[in-house]
TIBA-638256 format. One record per residue: residue in three letters; x, y, z of N, C-alpha, C, CB in turn. Coordinates in steps of 0.2 Angstrom, whole numbers, plus 5000, padded with zeros to 4 digits. Each point is the difference from the previous one (the first is absolute). Glycine has a CB too. Example, Ala and Ser with C-alpha at 12.3 -4.5 7.8 and 13.67 -1.06 7.14 Angstrom:
2
Ala506649725039499650065000500450065000499149945006Ser500750114990500450065001499650055003500649974990
REM end
This chain:
257
Unk515345325189500150024993500549964997499750125002Unk500249844992500549964997500450034995499249915002Unk501350064996500450024995499750034993500949925005Unk498650044993499650024994499750065000499849884998Unk499950145008499750065001500550065000499049945007Unk501550054997500550055000500350014993500349975012Unk499849984984500350004993499550044996500649895001Unk498850104999499550044996500050075002499349904999Unk500750125008500050075002500650034997499449975010Unk501250004990500650034998500050014992500649955010Unk499150004987500050014992499550064999500249874998Unk499250135005499650064999500350065001499049935003Unk501450085003500350065002500550024994499849975012Unk500649994986500650014995499750024993500849935007Unk498650034992499750024993499750075000499749884999Unk500050145007499750075001500650054999499049965007Unk501550024997500650055000500350014993500249965012Unk499849984984500350004993499550044996500649895002Unk498850114999499550034996500150085001499249905000Unk500950125007500050075002500650034997499549975010Unk501149994990500650034997500050004992500649965010Unk499049994987500050004993499550064998500149885000Unk499450145004499650064998500450065001499049945003Unk501450075002500450065002500550014994499849985012Unk500549964986500550014995499750024993500749915006Unk498750064993499750024993499850075000499649884999Unk500150145007499850075001500650054999499149965007Unk501450034996500650044999500250004993500449985012Unk499649974985500349994993499550044995500549895002Unk498950125000499550034995499850075002499649894998Unk500650135008499950075002500250054995500149965012Unk500550034985500450054996499849994993500950015009Unk498649954989499949994993499350034999500649895000Unk499350134993499450034998499549944999500650104994Unk498749925007499750075002500150005007499250004991Unk500850075012500150015007499450015004501050054996Unk498449965000499350005003500050065006499849884998Unk500450184999500050065005499450015003500950054993Unk498549945004499450025003499849955005499650044989Unk500649905010499949955006500450015006499749924991Unk501050105007500450025006499750065004501049964993Unk498850095003499750065004499449985004500450074991Unk499249895006499449975004500249975006499349994990Unk501249965009500249965006500450055005500149904993Unk500350155005500350045005499550045004501050014992Unk498450015005499550035004499749965005499850074990Unk500149865008499749955004500449995006499449954990Unk501350035008500449985005500350055004500349914993Unk499850155004500450065004499550055003500949984992Unk498850065004499550055003499549975005500250074990Unk499549885008499549975004500249975007499449974989Unk501350025011500249985007500450055004500149894994Unk499950175003500350065003499850015007500250054989Unk499149965012499750025006500249955006499050054994Unk500949885004500149955006500750005002499149934995Unk501450085000500750005001500250065005500249944989Unk499550125009500150065004499750005007500150064989Unk499349915011499749995007500449955004498950024995Unk501449935002500449955004500750045002499549904994Unk500850145002500650035002499950055005500449994988Unk499050055012499950055005499949975007499450074991Unk500249885010499949975006500649965003498850004998Unk501649974997500649965002500550055002499849914992Unk500350155005500550055002499850035007500250034988Unk499249985013499750035006500249955006499150064994Unk500849875005500149955005500850005001498949934997Unk501550074998500749995001500350065004500049944989Unk499750125009500250065004499850005007500050074989Unk499449915012499849995007500449955004498950034996Unk501249925001500549955004500750025001499349914995Unk500950125000500750035000500150065006500249974988Unk499350075012500050055005499949975007499550084992Unk500149875009500049975007500749975002498749984998Unk501649994997500749975002500550055000499649904994Unk500450165003500550055000500050055005500149984988Unk499350035014499850055005500550005007498850014995Unk501249935008500449995006500850024999499249915003Unk501050094990500750014999500150074997500249884998Unk499250165002500150074997500250004993500250055012Unk499649904984500250004993499450004995501049935004Unk498550104998499450004996500250044993499250005010Unk501350044990500150034993500249954995500450105006Unk499849844996500249954995499449964997501049995006Unk498450034996499449964998499950004992499550035011Unk500650034986500050014993500449944996499750135001Unk500949875001500549954997499749935001501050085002Unk498849905004499849935002499449994995500450015012Unk499150034988499449994996500249994992499350075008Unk501249974990500250004993500349944998500150125000Unk500449865004500449944999499549945000501150055004Unk498549945001499549955001499549994994500250015012Unk499650054986499450004995500349994993499350075007Unk501349974991500250004993500449934999500150125001Unk500249855004500449944998499649945001501050055004Unk498549955001499749935001499250014999500949975008Unk498850064997499350005001499650034994500250015012Unk500150054985499750034994499949954994500550115004Unk500149864994499949954994499649945002501150044996Unk499049935010499649945001499350015001501049965006Unk498850094998499350015001499650034994500350035012Unk500050014984499750024994499949944995500650125001Unk499949844999500049944995499549955003501250014997Unk498749985009499549965003499350034998500849965009Unk499150104992499450034998499849994993500250095009Unk500349924987499950004992499949924999500750114997Unk499649855006499949934999499349985001501249975003Unk498550055003499449985002499450044995500449995012Unk499850074986499550034996500049994993500050095008Unk500749914989500150004993500149934998500450115000Unk500049855004500249934998499449964999501150015006Unk498449994999499449964999499650034994500049985012Unk500050084986499650034995500349974993499750105007Unk501049904993500349974993499849935000501050085001Unk499149885004499849935000499349994998500949985008Unk498650064995499349994999499850024992499850025012Unk500550034986499950024993500249954995500150125004Unk500649864997500249954995499749935001501150075000Unk498849925006499649935001499350004997500749995011Unk499050064990499350014996500149994993499550075009Unk501049974988500149994993500149934998500450125000Unk500049845004500249934998499349965001501250025004Unk498449985001499549965001499450014995500349995012Unk499750084986499550014995500250004993499550085008Unk501149894991500349984993500250064996499449905001Unk500750165002500250064997500749994998499250075006Unk501249904998500749994998500149964995500350025012Unk499349924987500049964995499850034993499849915008Unk499750134993499850044994500650054997498849995004Unk501550045001500650044998500649964997499750085009Unk500449864993500549964997499849984993500349965012Unk499150024987499749984993500150064995499249925006Unk500750144997500150064996500850014998498950055005Unk501549924999500750014998500450055005499849974989Unk499850055016500350055005500549975005498950064999Unk501649975002500549975005499750025007501050024992Unk498849935012499750015006500550035005499349904998Unk501350085002500550035005500150084998500649885001Unk499550134993500150074998499450055001500849964992Unk498650015007499450045000499750005008499849964988Unk500349995016499750005006500550015006499149934995Unk501550045004500549995006500450065000500049885000Unk500350144994500650055000499750075002500549934991Unk498950095007499850075002499950005007499450024989Unk500349935014499950005008500750005003498949934999Unk501650034999500750005003500350075000500149884997Unk499950154997500350074999499650055004500349974989Unk499050025012499750055004500249995007499050004992Unk501049945010500249995007500750025002499249905000Unk501350094996500750025001500050075000500449904994Unk499250145003500050075001499650035005500250004988Unk499249975014499650025005500249995007499149984992Unk501149965009500249985007500550055003499749884998Unk500950134999500550055003499750075001500949934994Unk498750095002499750075001499550005006500150024987Unk499549925013499550005006500449995007499249944992Unk501450035007500449995006500350075002500349884997Unk499950164998500350065002499550055003500849984990Unk498650015007499450045003499949985007499550024989Unk500549925012499849975007500650035005499449904995Unk501250095003500650035004499950075002500849914994Unk499150135001499950075001499450025005500550024988Unk499049945011499450025005500249975007499249994990Unk501249965010500249975007500450055003499949884996Unk500550165001500450055003499650055002501049974993Unk498550055004499550055002499649985006499950044988Unk499949895012499749985006500450005006499349934992Unk501450055007500550005005500050075003500649904995Unk499550155001500050075003499450025003500850034991Unk498649955007499450025004500149975007499350004990Unk500949945011500149985007500650035004499549894996Unk501050135000500650035003499950075002500749934993Unk498850105003499950075002499650015007499950024988Unk499849935014499750005007500549995005499049954995Unk501650045004500549995005500550064999499949875000Unk499950184997500450064999500650004995499750025012Unk500249944983500649994995499750044994500449895004Unk500150164994499850044994500249974994500150105007Unk499649934987500249964994500850004998498950044996Unk501450015006500850004999500349945004500050134998Unk499849875008500349955004499849934998500050075009Unk499449924988499849944998500349974993498950035005Unk501250024991500349994994500849995000499150064994Unk501249975011500750005001500249935003500050125003Unk499649845000500249935002500049954995499550035010Unk500249994984499949954994500749984997498950044998Unk501550015000500749984998500549975004499850104993Unk500049915014500549975005499949925000500050105007Unk499449884991499849935000500149964993499250035010Unk500750014985500049974993500650024995498750005002Unk501449964993500550024995499649994994501049965007Unk499450054987499650004993499849934999500750104996Unk499749855006499949934998499349985003501249975000Unk498650065006499449985003499450024995500550025012Unk499650044985499550024995499949954994500250125003Unk500449864995500049954994499749945003501050044995Unk499149935011499749945002499350015001501049985006Unk498750084996499350015000499650004994500350075010Unk500149944984499750004993500149934997500250124999Unk500449855002500149934997499549955003501250034998Unk498749975008499549955003499350004997500750015011Unk499050054989499350004997500049984993499750085008Unk500949944988500049974993500049935000500650104997Unk499849875007500049925000499449975002501250015002Unk498550025003499449985003499450014995500450035011Unk499650024985499550014994500149944995500050135002Unk500649854997500149954995499749945003501150054996Unk499049935010499749945003499350005000501049995007Unk498750074995499250005000499749994993500150085010Unk500249964985499750004993500149934997500350124999Unk500349855002500149934997499649955004501150034996Unk498949975010499549955004499350014998500850005009Unk499050064991499350014998499849984993500050095008Unk500449924987499949984993500149925000500450124996Unk500149855007500149934999499449965003501250025001Unk498650005005499449975003499450014996500550015012Unk499450054986499450024996499949964994500150115005Unk500549884991500049974994499949925000500750094996Unk499549895010499949925002499449995004501249994999Unk498350055001499449995003499549954997500150125004Unk499749835000499549954998499450005004501049934995Unk498450055003499549985004499450055001500849935005Unk499150124990499550045000500150065006499349914996Unk500150115006500050065005500449985007498950044995Unk501049905007500349985006500850004999499049935003Unk501250044991500750004999500350074999499849904994Unk499850155004500350075000500150035007499450024989Unk500149965015500050025007500649975004498850015000Unk501349934999500649965002500750034998499349905001Unk500750114992500650034997500250075003499749944990Unk499850105011500150075003500349995007499050054993Unk500749915011500249995007500749975000498949985003Unk501349984992500649975000500650054998499449894997Unk500450154998500450054998500250055005499549994989Unk500050035015500250055006500449975005498950054998Unk501049895004500449965005500749994997499049945005Unk501150044989500749984998500350074999499649904994Unk500150155003500450064999500250035007499350024990Unk500349985015500150035007500649965003498850035001Unk501249904998500649965003500650024996499249915004Unk500850094990500650024996500350075001499549924991Unk500050125011500350075001500450005007499050054994Unk500749915011500350005006500749965000498950015006Unk501149944990500649964999500550044997499349894999Unk500650144995500550034996500250075003499549944990Unk500150085015500250065004500649995004498850045000Unk501249905003500649985004500649994995499349945008Unk500650034986500649984996500350074997499549894997Unk500050155001500250074997500450045006499150004991Unk500650005015500350035005500749985002498950025005Unk501249914995500749975001500550024994499449905006Unk500350104988500550024995500250085001499449924992Unk500250125009500150075002500550015006498950034995Unk501049935010500450005006500749984998499149985007Unk501049974988500749974998500350064996499649885000Unk500050154996500450054996500150065004499449964990Unk500250065015500250055004500649995004498850035001Unk501349915001500649985004500650004996499349935007
REM end
């Protein structure tokens, strides 16, 4: 690989990065301006939120059961199985809940946003809206961003709650009653952990929505291009979620210290 190829790759990367940040900045600037497109926001909230509720709750249930089972196996030799509720709670609420719910939503919703906008681009619907004088960012991007910023923290909270229920289902088989299970939670968690568990999915929702919209609006090449864009959006969103999970965790650890 010669210098020219590396130079071209770097130029393309920074051009895409600049475009992503430009779209994000434009969207934030226009989110608070009229018209607000309340109907479009409600439609997108239903698509992005309620439609993803079942898969997020199912993910939370089985993840909570697995975490409880693993914790019980490790704690039983030390006669410390009463702490299983706290271990499940701190693991799910701080880390696995936000990350897994966001990955599920990225796969289900991020690809849908990209495919929908990409189809509108290749069929020239977006060009027709521009000719009519419609602000594309305000009409298509802002409602999806607002819906995602509201929906993903709620989906994560639902997944966390169901994961605690799944953890108790497994713990009850080891003779742990509900009082003992719930009593272990405050011993492992503080209020900042709850804040962390809601800040993360909010930030991840921003990444998913903006990546899906940016890739969708830059789709080229007909039906094949729409498929490639949807695939690209899911991969990029998933990688960004895992990357920024580390950085956000590091920030919270610093503030905790």
